[in-house]
C-alpha positions in Angstrom: 13.3 -18.8 7.5 16.5 -17.0 8.4 18.4 -18.8 5.5 16.3 -18.5 2.6 18.4 -15.6 1.3 21.3 -17.6 0.8 20.0 -19.7 -1.9 18.6 -17.1 -4.4 21.3 -17.9 -7.0 20.1 -21.4 -7.2 16.5 -20.7 -7.2 16.8 -18.3 -10.0 18.7 -21.1 -11.9 16.2 -23.9 -11.1 12.8 -21.6 -11.4 13.6 -18.9 -13.8 10.0 -17.8 -13.8 9.5 -17.5 -10.1 9.1 -14.4 -8.2 10.9 -13.6 -5.0 9.3 -11.6 -2.1 11.9 -10.1 0.0 10.6 -9.1 3.3 12.5 -6.5 5.1 12.1 -5.3 8.6 14.1 -2.8 10.7 17.8 -4.2 11.0 17.7 -3.8 14.8 14.1 -5.0 15.3 15.1 -8.1 13.1 18.3 -9.2 15.0 16.8 -8.5 18.3 13.8 -10.7 17.3 16.2 -13.4 16.4 18.1 -13.2 19.7 14.6 -13.4 21.6 13.5 -16.3 19.5 14.2 -19.9 21.0 14.9 -21.5 17.7 14.9 -25.4 18.0 18.1 -26.0 16.2 20.2 -24.6 13.2 20.4 -21.0 14.3 23.4 -20.9 16.5 23.9 -17.3 15.5 20.8 -16.1 17.6 22.3 -17.0 20.8 24.5 -13.8 21.1 23.7 -10.2 20.4 27.0 -9.7 18.6 26.4 -12.8 16.3 22.9 -11.6 15.5 24.4 -8.5 14.3 27.0 -10.1 12.5 24.8 -12.6 10.7 22.5 -9.7 9.7 25.2 -7.9 8.1 26.1 -10.9 6.1 22.3 -11.4 5.0 22.2 -7.7 4.0 25.5 -8.0 1.9 24.3 -11.0 0.3 21.0 -9.5 -0.7 22.5 -6.5 -2.1 24.8 -8.9 -4.2 21.8 -10.8 -5.5 20.1 -7.6 -6.5 23.1 -6.6 -8.7 23.7 -10.1 -10.3 20.1 -11.5 -10.7 18.2 -8.7 -12.7 15.9 -8.9 -14.4 14.7 -11.6 -12.0 11.4 -10.5 -10.4 12.3 -9.4 -6.8 10.0 -7.3 -4.6 11.0 -5.7 -1.4 8.2 -5.8 1.0 8.8 -3.8 4.3 7.1 -5.1 7.4 6.6 -1.6 8.8 4.5 -0.7 5.6 2.5 -4.1 6.0 1.5 -3.5 9.5 0.8 0.2 9.1 -1.3 -0.2 5.9 -2.1 -3.9 5.3 -4.6 -3.7 2.5 -2.1 -1.6 0.3 0.7 -3.8 1.0 -1.2 -7.0 0.4 -2.8 -5.7 -2.9 0.9 -4.6 -4.0 2.1 -8.0 -3.1 -0.7 -9.8 -4.9 -0.2 -7.8 -8.1 3.7 -8.7 -8.0 2.6 -12.3 -7.9 -0.1 -11.9 -10.5 -2.9 -13.1 -8.2 -6.3 -11.8 -7.6 -7.4 -9.7 -4.5 -9.4 -11.7 -2.0 -10.7 -10.0 1.2 -9.8 -13.1 3.1 -6.0 -12.0 2.7 -6.8 -9.5 5.6 -8.5 -12.1 7.8 -5.6 -14.6 7.8 -5.7 -14.8 11.7 -9.3 -16.3 11.4 -7.8 -19.6 9.5 -8.1 -22.8 11.3 -4.8 -24.4 9.4 -2.1 -25.8 11.5 1.0 -23.6 11.7 4.5 -24.9 12.3 6.6 -21.8 12.4 8.2 -19.8 15.3 5.3 -17.2 14.7 2.5 -19.8 15.3 0.8 -17.7 17.9 1.1 -14.4 15.9 -0.7 -15.8 13.0 -3.8 -16.3 15.1 -4.2 -12.6 15.8 -4.7 -9.6 13.6 -1.6 -7.7 12.4 -0.3 -5.3 15.0 2.3 -2.6 15.2 3.7 -3.3 18.8 6.8 -5.0 17.4 7.8 -2.0 15.5 10.7 -0.3 17.4 10.4 -2.9 20.1 14.1 -3.1 20.5 14.1 0.8 21.7 12.9 -0.3 25.2 16.2 -2.3 25.7 18.5 0.0 24.0 20.7 0.2 26.9 21.4 -3.4 26.8 21.9 -3.8 23.1 25.5 -2.3 22.6 27.0 -5.3 21.1 24.1 -5.7 18.7 24.2 -1.9 17.6 27.9 -1.9 17.3 27.7 -4.8 14.7 24.7 -3.1 13.0 26.2 0.3 12.7 27.4 0.0 9.3 23.9 -1.4 7.9 21.7 1.1 10.0 23.9 4.0 9.0 23.6 3.3 5.2 19.7 2.9 5.9 19.5 6.4 7.5 
């Protein structure tokens, strides 16, 4: 969920033994994906490219803050691009971090018949794919407000 990051301080106080998996994706891909998603409610930032960029910068700044003030709280950065390019390595790394055993079914998540109630309900029914990596580049000419807002974050990541 787009707002989970805001609660890490409280989570660390309430669940001192919990582990946090911080899923990271390219800033422009993330913000553009939010813009394209028709959230049902509570995500007014996603209706404007400029607001998507502003929101992402706030998220990024707060995550940097949590990394400074929460150590040694166990937090793992899991990069989306790594997961889709090498799922098994990424899943094994994630399971190790969570102190869980490897199960080959982890790579067959899309075969599950469980009900899914998230914005990505259709995606979980198909195998991992890489077509969303760099998706924003096809629309770059129309994303100037977003790119301007994200410039401080994307410049520091380069």
